[in-house]
Steps between C-alpha positions, in 0.01 A plus 500: 500500500236355734400706798267373772343705776319324787258682725209432735681361795439610860433412861182306555341271756451132466201422293519823297546529123747684279547534125851533365577645163787441268519766230725407205667705231734393224316174452134401494376280789313284252818416304621243752445386859504747791579351836456628855753390758542602865787510740455486876773635727791260513349265244539433130279652233222255425239456233147633565306502173542525125284602205608363162478676170171324424361600829529170679589539868669296767542574871717359771347264751542743790277763329268286292137600561602831655704676228404564142723627220351688208602756244369801311642507153378855442709637783779243471456410869491175690319477828518280800178501702560371847219399738504364849851614564702327769808605692707249308419697177725776628770561245616718221310411182671524168385447142713360222469530123765400247756449778447854627401588856323792653603663827243310697214609732485424868207311646480469874215308667450540872332236711 
């Protein structure tokens, strides 16, 4: 059974940085792709970034150049480094592995 625990969210000001973590158990993060999504209030959950099992990465257009996805195989953790945060980045951020979801971590960016 896959379990995912997101952490690292918080309340920040526009222009600040945060690093989110997605700690996995029950499956290695290098075995298949791990994807970050986010869901803003009243909106659908949308794709943010993915890291494939070979380490290739892809980011959504709205975060490209500001967010970076990476992983640490030793700790079985995937990260989302976020720079130059904007109020429109406010959302609950979720990671997904093998069709399993974590509980999410709230990111709030004030202007």
